[in-house]
C-alpha positions as CSV (number, residue, x, y, z in Angstrom):
1,M,388.9,136.7,111.1
2,R,391.9,135.1,109.5
3,Y,390.0,131.8,109.0
4,K,387.1,133.6,107.5
5,L,389.5,135.3,105.0
6,I,391.1,132.0,104.1
7,A,387.7,130.4,103.5
8,L,386.6,133.4,101.4
9,L,389.8,133.1,99.3
10,L,389.2,129.4,98.8
11,C,385.6,130.0,97.6
12,I,386.8,132.7,95.2
13,T,389.5,130.4,93.9
14,V,387.0,127.6,93.3
15,I,384.6,130.0,91.5
16,I,387.4,131.3,89.3
17,V,388.8,127.9,88.4
18,S,385.3,126.6,87.6
19,S,384.5,129.6,85.5
20,L,387.7,129.4,83.6
21,A,387.1,125.7,82.9
22,Y,383.6,126.5,81.6
23,L,384.8,129.4,79.4
24,L,387.7,127.3,78.0
25,V,385.3,124.5,77.1
26,Y,382.6,126.7,75.6
27,D,384.7,129.4,73.8
28,I,387.5,127.3,72.3
29,P,386.2,125.6,69.1
30,Q,385.6,121.9,69.5
31,D,385.8,119.0,67.0
32,R,382.1,118.5,67.4
33,Y,379.8,120.3,64.9
34,H,377.1,122.0,66.9
35,Q,374.5,123.2,64.3
36,H,373.0,126.0,66.5
37,I,376.5,127.5,67.0
38,E,378.1,126.9,63.6
39,E,375.0,127.9,61.7
40,S,373.7,130.7,63.8
41,D,373.8,133.1,60.8
42,R,371.6,130.9,58.6
43,A,369.4,133.0,56.4
44,E,365.7,132.2,55.9
45,T,364.8,130.8,52.5
46,F,361.4,130.9,50.8
47,Y,360.4,127.8,48.8
48,D,357.9,128.8,46.1
49,R,356.8,125.2,45.5
50,Y,355.6,124.8,49.1
51,D,354.8,128.5,49.9
52,F,357.1,127.9,52.9
53,S,360.0,129.8,54.6
54,T,362.6,128.4,56.9
55,H,366.2,129.0,58.0
56,L,366.6,125.2,58.5
57,P,367.3,122.5,55.9
58,L,364.0,121.4,54.3
59,V,363.3,117.7,53.6
60,H,360.6,116.7,51.2
61,I,359.6,113.0,51.0
62,D,357.4,111.8,48.1
63,T,355.7,108.4,48.5
64,D,353.3,109.0,45.6
65,G,350.5,109.0,48.1
66,V,351.4,105.5,49.6
67,E,351.2,105.2,53.4
68,I,354.6,104.6,55.0
69,P,354.4,101.3,56.8
70,G,355.6,100.5,60.4
71,A,353.2,102.7,62.4
72,G,351.6,101.2,65.5
73,T,348.0,100.2,65.5
74,D,345.3,100.0,68.2
75,S,345.8,96.2,68.3
76,G,349.5,96.6,69.1
77,E,350.6,95.5,65.7
78,Y,352.5,97.5,63.0
79,T,351.1,98.5,59.6
80,V,352.6,96.9,56.5
81,A,352.7,97.8,52.8
82,N,350.1,96.4,50.4
83,D,352.6,93.7,49.4
84,G,353.1,92.7,53.0
85,S,356.6,94.3,53.3
86,D,357.7,96.5,56.2
87,R,359.0,99.4,53.9
88,I,358.2,101.2,50.7
89,S,360.1,102.9,47.9
90,A,359.9,106.7,47.8
91,S,362.1,109.7,46.9
92,I,363.7,112.4,49.0
93,T,364.7,115.9,48.2
94,I,366.8,117.9,50.6
95,F,367.0,121.7,50.1
96,D,369.9,123.3,51.8
97,G,371.8,126.5,51.0
98,Y,374.3,126.6,53.8
99,D,378.1,126.6,53.0
100,Y,379.5,123.8,55.2
101,E,383.0,124.0,53.7
102,S,383.8,127.6,54.6
103,N,381.9,128.2,57.8
104,N,384.7,129.9,59.7
105,G,383.7,133.5,60.0
106,S,384.9,135.9,57.3
107,Q,385.2,133.1,54.6
108,K,381.5,132.2,55.0
109,Q,379.4,132.9,52.0
110,K,375.7,132.5,51.0
111,L,375.1,129.7,48.5
112,E,372.2,129.4,46.1
113,T,369.9,126.8,47.6
114,Q,371.1,123.3,46.7
115,E,368.8,120.4,46.0
116,Y,370.0,116.9,46.9
117,F,367.8,114.1,45.5
118,S,367.8,110.3,45.9
119,K,365.5,107.4,45.8
120,I,364.9,105.9,49.3
121,E,363.5,103.0,51.1
122,I,361.5,104.2,54.1
123,H,359.6,102.8,57.1
124,V,358.4,104.1,60.5
125,R,360.9,103.3,63.2
126,G,361.0,103.2,67.0
127,R,359.4,101.0,69.6
128,S,356.8,103.0,71.7
129,S,357.3,106.0,69.4
130,R,355.6,104.0,66.5
131,F,352.4,104.6,68.3
132,F,352.7,108.4,68.5
133,D,351.0,110.7,66.0
134,K,354.2,112.2,64.9
135,H,356.4,109.4,63.4
136,G,360.1,108.9,63.1
137,Y,361.5,107.2,60.0
138,A,364.4,105.0,59.0
139,L,365.8,105.9,55.6
140,R,368.0,104.0,53.1
141,F,369.3,106.0,50.2
142,V,369.3,103.9,47.1
143,T,370.0,104.1,43.3
144,D,367.5,103.5,40.6
145,T,368.6,99.8,40.7
146,G,368.3,99.5,44.5
147,E,372.0,99.7,45.4
148,N,373.2,101.8,48.3
149,N,373.5,105.4,47.4
150,P,375.8,107.2,50.0
151,M,375.1,110.9,50.2
152,S,376.4,113.7,52.4
153,V,373.4,115.1,54.3
154,M,373.4,118.6,55.8
155,G,377.2,118.7,56.1
156,M,377.4,115.2,57.7
157,D,379.6,112.5,56.3
158,S,378.4,110.5,53.3
159,H,376.4,107.4,54.0
160,H,373.3,105.6,52.8
161,E,371.6,105.0,56.2
162,W,369.9,107.8,58.1
163,V,367.3,108.3,60.8
164,L,364.7,111.1,60.9
165,H,363.8,111.5,64.5
166,G,360.5,113.3,65.1
167,P,360.3,114.6,68.7
168,F,356.8,114.1,70.1
169,L,357.1,112.7,73.6
170,D,360.0,115.1,74.1
171,K,358.1,118.4,74.1
172,T,361.4,120.4,74.3
173,L,362.3,119.0,70.8
174,I,366.0,119.1,71.7
175,R,366.9,116.2,74.0
176,N,368.5,113.9,71.4
177,Y,370.2,116.9,69.6
178,M,371.6,118.2,72.9
179,W,372.9,115.0,74.4
180,Y,374.2,113.4,71.2
181,N,376.3,116.6,70.8
182,I,377.5,116.8,74.4
183,A,378.4,113.1,74.2
184,G,380.3,113.8,71.1
185,E,382.4,116.3,73.0
186,V,382.9,113.9,76.0
187,M,383.4,110.6,74.2
188,D,385.4,109.6,71.1
189,Y,382.2,108.8,69.1
190,A,378.6,109.8,69.1
191,P,376.2,110.1,66.1
192,N,376.0,113.5,64.4
193,V,372.7,115.3,64.3
194,R,371.1,118.2,62.4
195,F,367.7,119.9,62.8
196,C,365.5,120.2,59.7
197,E,361.9,120.6,58.8
198,V,360.0,117.9,56.9
199,I,357.2,117.8,54.3
200,I,355.7,114.5,53.3
201,N,353.6,114.4,50.1
202,D,353.3,118.2,50.3
203,E,352.0,118.1,53.9
204,Y,354.1,119.8,56.6
205,V,354.9,117.4,59.4
206,G,357.1,119.4,61.7
207,L,360.5,119.9,63.1
208,Y,362.8,116.8,62.9
209,V,366.3,115.8,63.7
210,M,368.4,114.0,61.0
211,V,370.7,111.5,62.7
212,E,373.5,109.3,61.6
213,N,372.6,105.7,62.2
214,I,375.0,103.8,64.3
215,T,376.7,101.5,61.8
216,A,380.0,100.9,60.0
217,G,381.3,103.3,57.4
218,S,384.4,104.5,55.7
219,T,384.2,108.1,57.1
220,K,384.6,109.5,60.6
221,G,380.9,109.9,61.0
222,R,380.5,106.1,61.3
223,L,382.3,103.2,63.0
224,N,385.4,101.9,61.3
225,L,384.5,98.2,61.2
226,T,385.1,95.5,58.6
227,V,384.2,91.8,58.2
228,D,385.3,89.0,55.9
229,K,382.3,86.8,55.1
230,K,384.3,84.1,53.5
231,S,386.7,83.5,56.4
232,A,384.2,84.4,59.1
233,S,386.6,86.9,60.5
234,F,386.2,90.6,61.5
235,S,388.1,93.7,62.6
236,G,385.1,94.7,64.7
237,Y,381.4,94.3,65.0
238,L,378.4,96.2,66.5
239,L,375.8,94.7,68.8
240,R,372.5,96.0,70.1
241,L,370.8,95.1,73.4
242,D,367.1,95.6,72.8
243,T,364.2,93.3,71.7
244,G,366.1,91.2,69.2
245,S,365.7,90.9,65.5
246,D,363.2,89.2,63.2
247,T,366.1,87.9,61.2
248,L,367.3,84.8,63.2
249,V,370.9,84.8,62.0
250,K,371.3,88.3,63.6
251,N,370.3,87.2,67.1
252,I,373.0,85.9,69.5
253,E,373.0,84.5,73.0
254,P,376.3,85.4,74.6
255,F,377.3,84.7,78.1
256,S,375.2,87.4,79.8
257,A,372.1,86.2,77.9
258,Y,372.7,82.6,78.7
259,T,373.1,83.4,82.4
260,F,370.1,85.8,82.4
261,R,372.3,88.7,83.4
262,A,371.0,90.6,80.3
263,K,367.3,91.4,80.7
264,T,366.7,91.9,77.0
265,D,367.9,90.4,73.8
266,F,371.1,90.8,71.7
267,D,371.2,91.2,67.9
268,I,374.1,91.9,65.5
269,V,373.8,95.3,63.8
270,Y,377.0,95.1,61.9
271,P,377.7,93.1,59.8
272,G,374.2,93.4,58.2
273,K,372.3,90.3,57.2
274,S,373.7,90.4,53.6
275,N,377.2,89.8,55.1
276,L,376.2,87.7,58.0
277,T,376.6,83.9,58.1
278,P,376.0,81.3,60.8
279,E,379.8,81.0,61.1
280,L,380.2,84.7,61.7
281,N,377.4,84.6,64.2
282,R,379.2,81.9,66.2
283,A,382.5,83.7,66.0
284,I,381.0,87.0,67.2
285,T,379.1,85.2,70.0
286,K,382.2,83.4,71.2
287,D,384.3,86.6,71.0
288,F,381.8,88.7,72.9
289,S,381.3,86.0,75.5
290,T,385.1,86.0,76.2
291,F,384.8,89.6,77.4
292,E,381.7,88.9,79.5
293,K,383.2,85.8,81.1
294,A,386.3,87.8,82.1
295,L,384.0,90.5,83.5
296,Y,381.9,88.0,85.5
297,S,384.9,85.9,86.7
298,Y,386.4,85.9,90.2
299,D,389.4,87.5,88.5
300,F,387.3,90.3,87.0
301,D,389.7,93.1,88.3
302,N,392.9,91.2,87.6
303,K,395.2,93.0,85.2
304,K,396.1,89.9,83.3
305,F,392.8,87.9,83.3
306,G,390.2,90.6,83.9
307,Y,388.1,93.0,81.9
308,K,390.5,96.0,81.5
309,K,392.5,94.6,78.6
310,L,389.3,94.0,76.7
311,I,387.4,97.4,77.0
312,D,388.1,101.1,76.6
313,V,387.7,101.8,80.3
314,D,387.4,105.6,79.9
315,N,384.6,105.1,77.3
316,F,382.6,103.0,79.8
317,V,383.1,105.6,82.5
318,D,381.8,108.4,80.2
319,Y,378.9,106.3,79.1
320,F,378.0,105.6,82.7
321,L,378.1,109.3,83.6
322,I,376.2,110.7,80.7
323,N,373.3,108.2,81.1
324,E,373.4,108.6,84.9
325,L,373.4,112.4,84.8
326,T,370.3,112.4,82.5
327,C,368.7,109.4,84.3
328,N,368.5,107.7,80.9
329,Y,367.8,104.3,82.3
330,D,367.0,102.5,79.1
331,A,370.8,102.3,78.8
332,G,371.8,98.8,79.5
333,Y,368.4,97.4,78.6
334,L,367.0,99.0,75.5
335,S,368.6,101.0,72.6
336,T,372.0,99.9,73.9
337,Y,374.9,99.7,71.5
338,I,378.3,98.1,72.2
339,Y,381.0,97.5,69.6
340,R,384.4,95.9,69.2
341,G,386.6,98.5,67.6
342,M,389.7,98.4,65.5
343,D,391.7,98.6,68.7
344,D,390.4,95.2,69.7
345,K,388.5,96.7,72.6
346,F,384.8,97.1,73.4
347,H,383.2,100.6,73.4
348,M,379.7,101.9,74.2
349,S,377.8,104.3,72.0
350,I,375.0,106.5,73.3
351,W,371.6,106.4,71.8
352,D,368.0,107.6,72.4
353,F,367.5,110.3,75.1
354,N,363.9,110.8,74.2
355,S,362.8,109.7,77.7
356,A,365.9,111.2,79.6
357,C,365.8,114.0,82.1
358,D,362.6,112.9,83.8
359,N,360.6,112.2,80.6
360,Y,359.7,108.6,81.0
361,R,356.0,108.0,80.5
362,E,355.8,106.5,84.0
363,T,357.6,107.9,87.0
364,V,360.7,105.6,86.9
365,C,363.1,108.5,87.2
366,D,364.3,109.7,90.6
367,P,367.0,112.4,90.5
368,H,368.2,111.4,93.9
369,I,369.5,107.9,93.2
370,F,372.1,106.1,91.2
371,A,370.8,103.2,89.0
372,M,373.3,102.3,86.3
373,Q,375.3,100.1,88.6
374,D,372.5,97.5,88.3
375,N,372.7,97.0,84.6
376,V,374.3,94.2,82.8
377,W,378.0,95.2,82.5
378,F,378.2,98.0,85.1
379,F,376.9,95.5,87.7
380,M,380.5,94.1,87.7
381,L,382.5,97.2,86.6
382,M,381.2,99.2,89.6
383,K,382.7,96.5,91.9
384,D,386.2,97.5,90.9
385,E,387.5,100.3,93.1
386,D,389.6,101.6,90.2
387,F,386.5,102.0,88.1
388,T,384.5,103.8,90.7
389,D,387.5,106.1,91.4
390,R,387.6,107.0,87.7
391,V,383.8,107.7,87.7
392,I,384.3,110.1,90.6
393,S,387.3,112.0,89.2
394,R,385.8,112.1,85.7
395,Y,382.5,113.5,87.0
396,R,384.3,116.3,88.8
397,R,386.2,117.3,85.6
398,L,383.1,117.2,83.5
399,R,381.1,119.1,86.2
400,A,383.5,122.0,85.7
401,A,383.0,121.8,81.9
402,F,380.3,120.1,79.9
403,F,378.2,119.2,83.0
404,A,378.4,122.8,84.4
405,D,375.0,124.4,85.1
406,E,376.0,127.4,83.1
407,Y,377.0,125.3,80.1
408,L,373.9,123.2,80.1
409,E,371.4,126.1,80.5
410,K,373.2,128.2,77.9
411,Y,373.2,125.2,75.5
412,I,369.4,124.8,76.0
413,D,368.7,128.6,75.6
414,E,370.9,129.0,72.5
415,T,369.4,125.9,70.8
416,V,365.9,127.2,71.4
417,E,366.9,130.6,70.1
418,F,368.4,129.1,67.0
419,L,365.3,127.1,66.2
420,G,363.2,130.2,66.4
421,D,360.0,130.2,64.4
422,A,360.4,126.5,63.6
423,I,359.2,125.7,67.1
424,G,356.0,127.6,66.5
425,R,355.4,125.9,63.1
426,N,356.0,122.5,64.7
427,Y,353.4,123.2,67.3
428,E,350.9,124.6,64.9
429,K,350.8,121.0,63.7
430,W,351.3,119.2,67.0
431,G,350.3,121.7,69.6
432,Y,347.2,119.7,70.6
433,S,349.6,117.3,72.3
434,F,349.9,119.8,75.2
435,G,346.2,119.2,76.0
436,Q,345.3,117.1,78.9
437,E,343.4,114.6,76.8
438,Y,346.6,113.7,75.0
439,D,348.8,113.4,78.1
440,L,351.6,110.8,77.7
441,L,353.3,111.2,81.1
442,I,351.9,109.5,84.2
443,P,350.6,111.0,86.5
444,T,349.0,113.7,84.5
445,E,350.5,116.6,86.4
446,R,353.9,115.8,85.0
447,N,352.9,116.9,81.5
448,P,353.9,120.4,80.4
449,R,351.2,122.6,79.1
450,T,353.4,124.8,77.0
451,F,356.7,124.6,75.2
452,E,358.1,127.0,77.8
453,D,357.0,124.7,80.6
454,S,358.8,121.8,78.9
455,I,362.1,123.7,78.7
456,E,361.9,124.9,82.3
457,S,361.1,121.4,83.5
458,M,364.2,120.0,81.9
459,K,366.3,122.8,83.3
460,S,364.9,122.3,86.8
461,F,365.6,118.6,86.6
462,L,369.2,119.1,85.5
463,R,369.8,121.7,88.3
464,E,368.4,119.3,90.9
465,R,370.2,116.3,89.4
466,T,373.7,117.9,89.3
467,A,373.3,119.4,92.8
468,W,372.4,115.9,94.2
469,M,375.3,114.2,92.3
470,D,377.7,116.9,93.6
471,L,376.9,115.8,97.1
472,N,376.6,112.1,96.5
473,I,379.1,111.1,93.8
474,E,381.5,109.7,96.4
475,S,378.8,107.3,97.5
476,V,379.5,105.1,94.4
477,K,382.4,103.8,96.3
478,Q,380.0,101.6,98.3
479,Y,379.6,99.4,95.2
480,S,383.4,98.7,95.2
481,A,383.8,98.4,99.0
482,R,385.8,95.3,99.9
483,S,383.0,93.8,102.0
484,Y,380.6,94.4,99.1
485,V,382.5,92.6,96.5
486,K,384.5,90.0,98.5
487,K,382.8,87.0,96.8
488,F,383.8,88.4,93.4
489,N,387.5,88.8,94.1
490,E,390.0,86.0,93.4
491,V,390.8,83.7,96.3
492,A,394.2,84.3,97.9
493,N,396.2,81.3,99.0
């Protein structure tokens, strides 16, 4: 009887501690701006010009009837503009009446609807998503003379580069919004996001997510990086592991590419091509290879010669866990961003959860395995016992907070509630995609037939995934077991 009572008290203690951790995380205001929480009182606005009502920011893009280039074709190519270029000039107007400056309860006030106008350069973006009916777009805000025109968009920090993500494969519409924001709570940096509705040339095209592009900038919404073109020096730079660039000077072949450890190609995102020289390319290649050579050396876990002095270890742990929890296994192969910060250390930035949470077109996602340990840098990081110990302890802390079942399900439910009628309007336009003849996931039974099915599918995946990780997180120690990594450790005399 006494042992049963002790066991009962222990269970109650665990429940109370977990609940308190969840409540503390969710109820105490965070630095991250979650639109569905901060703007839950948004009033609906009627726009006479479009005979349209929405409580979300409204984006109108005017191309003067010209088709936006970059869409995928049946031949596997991308469309181009009449002059052969990959983008066109257009204009954008953003209608938004929300008061971002005084959104703390009693000080909140309704503003008259504001109109933000700019010239833009625009093209269809993405890889596989270029071939979907609903396109995503890359935007560059410019002046009448073609110079960068930084603007604050929907309360986000001012910049000239933006992405309009149009969820189509993701029938929940919320994957990128949700995981960018949760990553923004867990990690030091993640791109900010806002929901909006979009009209192109007076035609409604659906619910979109406006996203800060990952690049350098002078505000906290972007990375604090600088380069000196003349001296071929830098305070930091940003690389992407994906399919490479059409601009040759942007492509690099660091150590992991040279040794075929990287399965895809590297290109330099920052500095951009206007500030990039062959000398800078070589300097960045050499600098990044120094990190990779240390990581892949026999002394990889040595405090003096190994990787730890070159990376933000906690950042890599969080990147591992967020992508592992969601089975976002493009990470480390495609849409993978790594940057050298002002602290002279390398950091990862999350990007693209469109296929996460069992939404890959083919069944490559198994909620009962770990897979990130096989990718380019984690292949070696996971061989370090200290790193795997950090993964385990960090997972347990996050599981009682941002990875808690209650937190995740409440996040989903409240986001859906916030979107409200915008979901119905989106699927008035794109609802045919629920039909069997438009199935994108293989095999066909994986495709949801309703929006509600898509939401429940993601919830079910997360419940199954977290339950499995709870039972198996300790098993990552196998990758750092002495017998497993013996050949990688420095040779003792």
